[in-house]
C-alpha positions as a Markdown table, in Angstrom:
| # | Residue | x | y | z |
|---|---|---|---|---|
| 1 | Met | 62.6 | 48.8 | 66.5 |
| 2 | Asp | 66.0 | 47.9 | 64.0 |
| 3 | Thr | 67.1 | 44.8 | 63.2 |
| 4 | Leu | 69.5 | 44.3 | 66.2 |
| 5 | Leu | 67.2 | 44.9 | 68.9 |
| 6 | Arg | 64.2 | 42.8 | 67.3 |
| 7 | Ala | 66.7 | 40.0 | 67.0 |
| 8 | Ile | 67.6 | 40.4 | 70.6 |
| 9 | Ser | 63.9 | 41.1 | 71.9 |
| 10 | Gln | 63.2 | 37.5 | 71.1 |
| 11 | Tyr | 65.0 | 36.1 | 74.0 |
| 12 | Pro | 63.6 | 36.6 | 77.5 |
| 13 | Asn | 65.7 | 38.6 | 80.2 |
| 14 | Gly | 68.6 | 36.3 | 81.7 |
| 15 | Thr | 69.5 | 34.8 | 78.2 |
| 16 | Asp | 73.1 | 34.5 | 77.7 |
| 17 | Leu | 74.6 | 36.3 | 74.5 |
| 18 | Ile | 78.5 | 36.4 | 73.0 |
| 19 | Val | 78.6 | 40.0 | 71.8 |
| 20 | Glu | 81.5 | 40.7 | 69.4 |
| 21 | Trp | 82.9 | 44.2 | 68.2 |
| 22 | Lys | 85.1 | 44.4 | 65.1 |
| 23 | Asp | 88.0 | 45.7 | 67.3 |
| 24 | Gly | 88.4 | 42.4 | 69.0 |
| 25 | Cys | 86.4 | 43.2 | 72.1 |
| 26 | Thr | 84.1 | 40.1 | 72.7 |
| 27 | Val | 82.1 | 39.8 | 75.9 |
| 28 | Leu | 79.6 | 37.0 | 77.5 |
| 29 | Gly | 76.5 | 38.6 | 79.3 |
| 30 | Asp | 73.0 | 38.2 | 80.0 |
| 31 | Ile | 70.1 | 40.3 | 78.8 |
| 32 | Asp | 69.0 | 42.6 | 81.9 |
| 33 | Thr | 66.0 | 44.6 | 79.9 |
| 34 | Ile | 65.6 | 46.4 | 76.6 |
| 35 | Tyr | 64.4 | 50.0 | 76.7 |
| 36 | Glu | 63.7 | 53.0 | 74.6 |
| 37 | Ser | 66.8 | 55.6 | 75.0 |
| 38 | Asp | 67.5 | 58.7 | 73.0 |
| 39 | Asn | 70.6 | 60.8 | 71.9 |
| 40 | Glu | 70.2 | 63.1 | 75.0 |
| 41 | Leu | 69.2 | 66.2 | 72.5 |
| 42 | Glu | 66.2 | 68.3 | 73.1 |
| 43 | Ser | 63.1 | 66.7 | 71.3 |
| 44 | Asp | 62.9 | 69.8 | 68.8 |
| 45 | Asp | 66.5 | 69.5 | 67.7 |
| 46 | Glu | 66.8 | 68.4 | 64.0 |
| 47 | Ala | 69.5 | 65.8 | 65.2 |
| 48 | Tyr | 67.3 | 64.5 | 67.9 |
| 49 | Gln | 66.9 | 60.6 | 67.8 |
| 50 | Glu | 65.1 | 57.8 | 69.7 |
| 51 | Phe | 66.2 | 54.2 | 69.9 |
| 52 | His | 66.1 | 50.7 | 71.7 |
| 53 | Val | 68.8 | 49.5 | 73.9 |
| 54 | Cys | 69.4 | 46.2 | 75.4 |
| 55 | Leu | 71.1 | 46.5 | 78.7 |
| 56 | Leu | 73.2 | 43.5 | 79.3 |
| 57 | His | 74.9 | 42.5 | 82.3 |
| 58 | Val | 78.8 | 41.4 | 81.3 |
| 59 | Asn | 79.8 | 38.3 | 83.0 |
| 60 | Asp | 83.2 | 37.4 | 81.5 |
| 61 | Ile | 85.6 | 39.0 | 78.9 |
| 62 | Ile | 86.2 | 36.7 | 76.1 |
| 63 | Gly | 88.3 | 38.6 | 73.6 |
| 64 | His | 90.5 | 41.7 | 74.4 |
| 65 | Thr | 91.3 | 44.6 | 72.0 |
| 66 | Asn | 94.4 | 46.1 | 71.4 |
| 67 | Glu | 93.1 | 49.4 | 72.9 |
| 68 | Lys | 92.4 | 50.1 | 76.3 |
| 69 | Glu | 89.9 | 47.4 | 77.3 |
| 70 | His | 86.1 | 48.9 | 77.2 |
| 71 | Phe | 84.3 | 46.6 | 79.8 |
| 72 | Ser | 84.9 | 45.1 | 83.0 |
| 73 | Lys | 83.2 | 41.9 | 84.3 |
| 74 | Gly | 80.4 | 43.1 | 86.2 |
| 75 | Asp | 79.6 | 45.8 | 84.4 |
| 76 | Phe | 76.4 | 46.9 | 82.5 |
| 77 | Ile | 76.8 | 47.7 | 79.0 |
| 78 | Glu | 74.2 | 49.3 | 76.6 |
| 79 | Ile | 73.9 | 47.3 | 73.0 |
| 80 | Ser | 72.5 | 49.4 | 70.3 |
| 81 | Met | 72.6 | 50.7 | 66.7 |
| 82 | Gln | 74.4 | 53.5 | 68.1 |
| 83 | Lys | 77.5 | 51.7 | 68.3 |
| 84 | Pro | 76.7 | 48.4 | 67.1 |
| 85 | Pro | 78.3 | 45.2 | 67.5 |
| 86 | Ser | 79.8 | 43.1 | 64.5 |
| 87 | Arg | 78.0 | 39.9 | 65.7 |
| 88 | Val | 75.4 | 38.6 | 68.4 |
| 89 | Arg | 75.4 | 34.8 | 69.5 |
| 90 | Leu | 73.6 | 32.6 | 71.8 |
| 91 | Lys | 76.1 | 30.9 | 73.9 |
| 92 | Asp | 75.4 | 27.7 | 71.8 |
| 93 | Lys | 77.5 | 29.8 | 69.3 |
| 94 | Thr | 73.9 | 30.2 | 67.2 |
| 95 | Ile | 74.3 | 33.7 | 65.4 |
| 96 | Ile | 71.1 | 35.8 | 66.2 |
| 97 | Trp | 72.4 | 39.1 | 64.3 |
| 98 | Glu | 75.2 | 39.9 | 62.3 |
| 99 | Gln | 76.2 | 43.4 | 60.9 |
| 100 | Met | 76.1 | 43.6 | 57.1 |
């Protein structure tokens, strides 16, 4: 399990998280579940990868991007190192993970 998912997995399902991306998109959501996934290639392919994902239920859009909006309220989104956020905080603003 990578550092992002290790940090998130310390909190129970239902925990509110604020997730920020470098493009300005910021969402408030709650942890639905954490599971293993892959990049949908065949397991014998050299580029095949398995990784952990946090499924987050989006409760609010806090920051908007200059581009087309990525997410909507009510969406379920995957948080992983495949497209990592820049920062993950608890609702009280405590940073639990930040991209170096």
